[in-house]
Chimera marker file (.cmm) of the C-alpha trace (Angstrom):
<marker_set name="trace">
<marker id="1" x="36.265" y="75.954" z="189.960" r="1" g="1" b="0" radius="0.5"/>
<marker id="2" x="38.088" y="78.154" z="192.430" r="1" g="1" b="0" radius="0.5"/>
<marker id="3" x="39.254" y="81.630" z="191.468" r="1" g="1" b="0" radius="0.5"/>
<marker id="4" x="42.973" y="80.759" z="191.278" r="1" g="1" b="0" radius="0.5"/>
<marker id="5" x="42.346" y="77.854" z="188.914" r="1" g="1" b="0" radius="0.5"/>
<marker id="6" x="40.066" y="80.020" z="186.802" r="1" g="1" b="0" radius="0.5"/>
<marker id="7" x="42.698" y="82.781" z="186.616" r="1" g="1" b="0" radius="0.5"/>
<marker id="8" x="45.370" y="80.295" z="185.496" r="1" g="1" b="0" radius="0.5"/>
<marker id="9" x="43.069" y="78.843" z="182.845" r="1" g="1" b="0" radius="0.5"/>
<marker id="10" x="42.130" y="82.290" z="181.524" r="1" g="1" b="0" radius="0.5"/>
<marker id="11" x="45.766" y="83.370" z="181.460" r="1" g="1" b="0" radius="0.5"/>
<marker id="12" x="46.726" y="80.303" z="179.443" r="1" g="1" b="0" radius="0.5"/>
<marker id="13" x="43.866" y="80.851" z="176.997" r="1" g="1" b="0" radius="0.5"/>
<marker id="14" x="44.725" y="84.552" z="176.651" r="1" g="1" b="0" radius="0.5"/>
<marker id="15" x="48.329" y="83.738" z="175.702" r="1" g="1" b="0" radius="0.5"/>
<marker id="16" x="47.435" y="80.838" z="173.367" r="1" g="1" b="0" radius="0.5"/>
<marker id="17" x="44.955" y="82.317" z="170.909" r="1" g="1" b="0" radius="0.5"/>
<marker id="18" x="46.311" y="81.058" z="167.603" r="1" g="1" b="0" radius="0.5"/>
<marker id="19" x="47.930" y="84.164" z="166.147" r="1" g="1" b="0" radius="0.5"/>
<marker id="20" x="50.956" y="85.898" z="167.582" r="1" g="1" b="0" radius="0.5"/>
<marker id="21" x="49.263" y="89.315" z="167.482" r="1" g="1" b="0" radius="0.5"/>
<marker id="22" x="46.175" y="88.115" z="169.340" r="1" g="1" b="0" radius="0.5"/>
<marker id="23" x="48.293" y="86.143" z="171.826" r="1" g="1" b="0" radius="0.5"/>
<marker id="24" x="50.272" y="89.236" z="172.683" r="1" g="1" b="0" radius="0.5"/>
<marker id="25" x="47.350" y="91.644" z="172.856" r="1" g="1" b="0" radius="0.5"/>
<marker id="26" x="45.068" y="89.380" z="174.895" r="1" g="1" b="0" radius="0.5"/>
<marker id="27" x="47.880" y="88.068" z="177.085" r="1" g="1" b="0" radius="0.5"/>
<marker id="28" x="49.183" y="91.534" z="177.939" r="1" g="1" b="0" radius="0.5"/>
<marker id="29" x="45.647" y="92.803" z="178.581" r="1" g="1" b="0" radius="0.5"/>
<marker id="30" x="44.971" y="89.943" z="180.964" r="1" g="1" b="0" radius="0.5"/>
<marker id="31" x="48.327" y="90.052" z="182.764" r="1" g="1" b="0" radius="0.5"/>
<marker id="32" x="48.246" y="93.795" z="183.284" r="1" g="1" b="0" radius="0.5"/>
<marker id="33" x="44.619" y="94.170" z="184.371" r="1" g="1" b="0" radius="0.5"/>
<marker id="34" x="43.026" y="90.992" z="185.744" r="1" g="1" b="0" radius="0.5"/>
<marker id="35" x="43.982" y="91.620" z="189.383" r="1" g="1" b="0" radius="0.5"/>
<marker id="36" x="41.258" y="94.263" z="189.682" r="1" g="1" b="0" radius="0.5"/>
<marker id="37" x="38.517" y="92.256" z="187.969" r="1" g="1" b="0" radius="0.5"/>
<marker id="38" x="35.428" y="91.003" z="189.752" r="1" g="1" b="0" radius="0.5"/>
<marker id="39" x="33.488" y="87.871" z="188.748" r="1" g="1" b="0" radius="0.5"/>
<marker id="40" x="31.473" y="89.774" z="186.137" r="1" g="1" b="0" radius="0.5"/>
<marker id="41" x="34.652" y="91.063" z="184.484" r="1" g="1" b="0" radius="0.5"/>
<marker id="42" x="36.232" y="87.605" z="184.516" r="1" g="1" b="0" radius="0.5"/>
<marker id="43" x="33.095" y="86.184" z="182.892" r="1" g="1" b="0" radius="0.5"/>
<marker id="44" x="33.154" y="88.922" z="180.230" r="1" g="1" b="0" radius="0.5"/>
<marker id="45" x="36.781" y="88.153" z="179.396" r="1" g="1" b="0" radius="0.5"/>
<marker id="46" x="36.132" y="84.415" z="179.407" r="1" g="1" b="0" radius="0.5"/>
<marker id="47" x="33.289" y="84.879" z="176.912" r="1" g="1" b="0" radius="0.5"/>
<marker id="48" x="35.435" y="87.216" z="174.797" r="1" g="1" b="0" radius="0.5"/>
<marker id="49" x="38.030" y="84.457" z="174.485" r="1" g="1" b="0" radius="0.5"/>
<marker id="50" x="35.401" y="82.490" z="172.562" r="1" g="1" b="0" radius="0.5"/>
<marker id="51" x="35.299" y="85.118" z="169.806" r="1" g="1" b="0" radius="0.5"/>
<marker id="52" x="37.400" y="85.065" z="166.641" r="1" g="1" b="0" radius="0.5"/>
<marker id="53" x="40.841" y="86.716" z="166.722" r="1" g="1" b="0" radius="0.5"/>
<marker id="54" x="40.222" y="89.003" z="163.705" r="1" g="1" b="0" radius="0.5"/>
<marker id="55" x="37.060" y="90.330" z="165.358" r="1" g="1" b="0" radius="0.5"/>
<marker id="56" x="38.723" y="90.982" z="168.721" r="1" g="1" b="0" radius="0.5"/>
<marker id="57" x="41.708" y="92.680" z="167.084" r="1" g="1" b="0" radius="0.5"/>
<marker id="58" x="39.420" y="94.775" z="164.886" r="1" g="1" b="0" radius="0.5"/>
<marker id="59" x="37.298" y="95.878" z="167.842" r="1" g="1" b="0" radius="0.5"/>
<marker id="60" x="40.366" y="96.733" z="169.907" r="1" g="1" b="0" radius="0.5"/>
<marker id="61" x="42.003" y="98.733" z="167.118" r="1" g="1" b="0" radius="0.5"/>
<marker id="62" x="38.776" y="100.412" z="166.038" r="1" g="1" b="0" radius="0.5"/>
<marker id="63" x="38.871" y="99.074" z="162.489" r="1" g="1" b="0" radius="0.5"/>
<marker id="64" x="35.480" y="97.389" z="162.844" r="1" g="1" b="0" radius="0.5"/>
<marker id="65" x="32.518" y="98.433" z="165.024" r="1" g="1" b="0" radius="0.5"/>
<marker id="66" x="32.143" y="96.750" z="168.402" r="1" g="1" b="0" radius="0.5"/>
<marker id="67" x="28.864" y="94.809" z="168.627" r="1" g="1" b="0" radius="0.5"/>
<marker id="68" x="26.544" y="96.034" z="171.399" r="1" g="1" b="0" radius="0.5"/>
<marker id="69" x="27.082" y="92.908" z="173.513" r="1" g="1" b="0" radius="0.5"/>
<marker id="70" x="30.826" y="93.664" z="173.784" r="1" g="1" b="0" radius="0.5"/>
<marker id="71" x="30.579" y="97.417" z="174.355" r="1" g="1" b="0" radius="0.5"/>
<marker id="72" x="31.339" y="98.813" z="177.792" r="1" g="1" b="0" radius="0.5"/>
<marker id="73" x="34.201" y="99.655" z="180.133" r="1" g="1" b="0" radius="0.5"/>
<marker id="74" x="36.152" y="96.426" z="179.547" r="1" g="1" b="0" radius="0.5"/>
<marker id="75" x="36.216" y="96.960" z="175.766" r="1" g="1" b="0" radius="0.5"/>
<marker id="76" x="36.946" y="100.665" z="176.177" r="1" g="1" b="0" radius="0.5"/>
<marker id="77" x="39.928" y="99.731" z="178.322" r="1" g="1" b="0" radius="0.5"/>
<marker id="78" x="41.054" y="97.180" z="175.734" r="1" g="1" b="0" radius="0.5"/>
<marker id="79" x="40.865" y="99.836" z="173.012" r="1" g="1" b="0" radius="0.5"/>
<marker id="80" x="43.435" y="102.009" z="174.798" r="1" g="1" b="0" radius="0.5"/>
<marker id="81" x="46.138" y="99.450" z="173.937" r="1" g="1" b="0" radius="0.5"/>
<marker id="82" x="48.422" y="100.983" z="176.581" r="1" g="1" b="0" radius="0.5"/>
<marker id="83" x="48.834" y="97.620" z="178.306" r="1" g="1" b="0" radius="0.5"/>
<marker id="84" x="50.945" y="96.321" z="175.403" r="1" g="1" b="0" radius="0.5"/>
<marker id="85" x="54.680" y="96.531" z="175.967" r="1" g="1" b="0" radius="0.5"/>
<marker id="86" x="56.530" y="97.833" z="172.930" r="1" g="1" b="0" radius="0.5"/>
<marker id="87" x="60.303" y="97.794" z="173.244" r="1" g="1" b="0" radius="0.5"/>
<link id1="1" id2="2" r="1" g="1" b="0" radius="0.2"/>
<link id1="2" id2="3" r="1" g="1" b="0" radius="0.2"/>
<link id1="3" id2="4" r="1" g="1" b="0" radius="0.2"/>
<link id1="4" id2="5" r="1" g="1" b="0" radius="0.2"/>
<link id1="5" id2="6" r="1" g="1" b="0" radius="0.2"/>
<link id1="6" id2="7" r="1" g="1" b="0" radius="0.2"/>
<link id1="7" id2="8" r="1" g="1" b="0" radius="0.2"/>
<link id1="8" id2="9" r="1" g="1" b="0" radius="0.2"/>
<link id1="9" id2="10" r="1" g="1" b="0" radius="0.2"/>
<link id1="10" id2="11" r="1" g="1" b="0" radius="0.2"/>
<link id1="11" id2="12" r="1" g="1" b="0" radius="0.2"/>
<link id1="12" id2="13" r="1" g="1" b="0" radius="0.2"/>
<link id1="13" id2="14" r="1" g="1" b="0" radius="0.2"/>
<link id1="14" id2="15" r="1" g="1" b="0" radius="0.2"/>
<link id1="15" id2="16" r="1" g="1" b="0" radius="0.2"/>
<link id1="16" id2="17" r="1" g="1" b="0" radius="0.2"/>
<link id1="17" id2="18" r="1" g="1" b="0" radius="0.2"/>
<link id1="18" id2="19" r="1" g="1" b="0" radius="0.2"/>
<link id1="19" id2="20" r="1" g="1" b="0" radius="0.2"/>
<link id1="20" id2="21" r="1" g="1" b="0" radius="0.2"/>
<link id1="21" id2="22" r="1" g="1" b="0" radius="0.2"/>
<link id1="22" id2="23" r="1" g="1" b="0" radius="0.2"/>
<link id1="23" id2="24" r="1" g="1" b="0" radius="0.2"/>
<link id1="24" id2="25" r="1" g="1" b="0" radius="0.2"/>
<link id1="25" id2="26" r="1" g="1" b="0" radius="0.2"/>
<link id1="26" id2="27" r="1" g="1" b="0" radius="0.2"/>
<link id1="27" id2="28" r="1" g="1" b="0" radius="0.2"/>
<link id1="28" id2="29" r="1" g="1" b="0" radius="0.2"/>
<link id1="29" id2="30" r="1" g="1" b="0" radius="0.2"/>
<link id1="30" id2="31" r="1" g="1" b="0" radius="0.2"/>
<link id1="31" id2="32" r="1" g="1" b="0" radius="0.2"/>
<link id1="32" id2="33" r="1" g="1" b="0" radius="0.2"/>
<link id1="33" id2="34" r="1" g="1" b="0" radius="0.2"/>
<link id1="34" id2="35" r="1" g="1" b="0" radius="0.2"/>
<link id1="35" id2="36" r="1" g="1" b="0" radius="0.2"/>
<link id1="36" id2="37" r="1" g="1" b="0" radius="0.2"/>
<link id1="37" id2="38" r="1" g="1" b="0" radius="0.2"/>
<link id1="38" id2="39" r="1" g="1" b="0" radius="0.2"/>
<link id1="39" id2="40" r="1" g="1" b="0" radius="0.2"/>
<link id1="40" id2="41" r="1" g="1" b="0" radius="0.2"/>
<link id1="41" id2="42" r="1" g="1" b="0" radius="0.2"/>
<link id1="42" id2="43" r="1" g="1" b="0" radius="0.2"/>
<link id1="43" id2="44" r="1" g="1" b="0" radius="0.2"/>
<link id1="44" id2="45" r="1" g="1" b="0" radius="0.2"/>
<link id1="45" id2="46" r="1" g="1" b="0" radius="0.2"/>
<link id1="46" id2="47" r="1" g="1" b="0" radius="0.2"/>
<link id1="47" id2="48" r="1" g="1" b="0" radius="0.2"/>
<link id1="48" id2="49" r="1" g="1" b="0" radius="0.2"/>
<link id1="49" id2="50" r="1" g="1" b="0" radius="0.2"/>
<link id1="50" id2="51" r="1" g="1" b="0" radius="0.2"/>
<link id1="51" id2="52" r="1" g="1" b="0" radius="0.2"/>
<link id1="52" id2="53" r="1" g="1" b="0" radius="0.2"/>
<link id1="53" id2="54" r="1" g="1" b="0" radius="0.2"/>
<link id1="54" id2="55" r="1" g="1" b="0" radius="0.2"/>
<link id1="55" id2="56" r="1" g="1" b="0" radius="0.2"/>
<link id1="56" id2="57" r="1" g="1" b="0" radius="0.2"/>
<link id1="57" id2="58" r="1" g="1" b="0" radius="0.2"/>
<link id1="58" id2="59" r="1" g="1" b="0" radius="0.2"/>
<link id1="59" id2="60" r="1" g="1" b="0" radius="0.2"/>
<link id1="60" id2="61" r="1" g="1" b="0" radius="0.2"/>
<link id1="61" id2="62" r="1" g="1" b="0" radius="0.2"/>
<link id1="62" id2="63" r="1" g="1" b="0" radius="0.2"/>
<link id1="63" id2="64" r="1" g="1" b="0" radius="0.2"/>
<link id1="64" id2="65" r="1" g="1" b="0" radius="0.2"/>
<link id1="65" id2="66" r="1" g="1" b="0" radius="0.2"/>
<link id1="66" id2="67" r="1" g="1" b="0" radius="0.2"/>
<link id1="67" id2="68" r="1" g="1" b="0" radius="0.2"/>
<link id1="68" id2="69" r="1" g="1" b="0" radius="0.2"/>
<link id1="69" id2="70" r="1" g="1" b="0" radius="0.2"/>
<link id1="70" id2="71" r="1" g="1" b="0" radius="0.2"/>
<link id1="71" id2="72" r="1" g="1" b="0" radius="0.2"/>
<link id1="72" id2="73" r="1" g="1" b="0" radius="0.2"/>
<link id1="73" id2="74" r="1" g="1" b="0" radius="0.2"/>
<link id1="74" id2="75" r="1" g="1" b="0" radius="0.2"/>
<link id1="75" id2="76" r="1" g="1" b="0" radius="0.2"/>
<link id1="76" id2="77" r="1" g="1" b="0" radius="0.2"/>
<link id1="77" id2="78" r="1" g="1" b="0" radius="0.2"/>
<link id1="78" id2="79" r="1" g="1" b="0" radius="0.2"/>
<link id1="79" id2="80" r="1" g="1" b="0" radius="0.2"/>
<link id1="80" id2="81" r="1" g="1" b="0" radius="0.2"/>
<link id1="81" id2="82" r="1" g="1" b="0" radius="0.2"/>
<link id1="82" id2="83" r="1" g="1" b="0" radius="0.2"/>
<link id1="83" id2="84" r="1" g="1" b="0" radius="0.2"/>
<link id1="84" id2="85" r="1" g="1" b="0" radius="0.2"/>
<link id1="85" id2="86" r="1" g="1" b="0" radius="0.2"/>
<link id1="86" id2="87" r="1" g="1" b="0" radius="0.2"/>
</marker_set>
């Protein structure tokens, strides 16, 4: 799959999680940051999309510990939550 097709697929999946909160958080994170991601970062995000919404939200908000396999700069960036637009 070429990069453009992969980006479109990931964007769709980020915005269609199943809960409004997760849709918004994951969609905003992807839209705001994916332009600077390399293949490793895209793969990390793609794998993260396979996790459960309550887990991802809990990790991002710091209400539950982040498992070692998800720790690192991508999760640290997600935990800032400054990519979410609040009007």
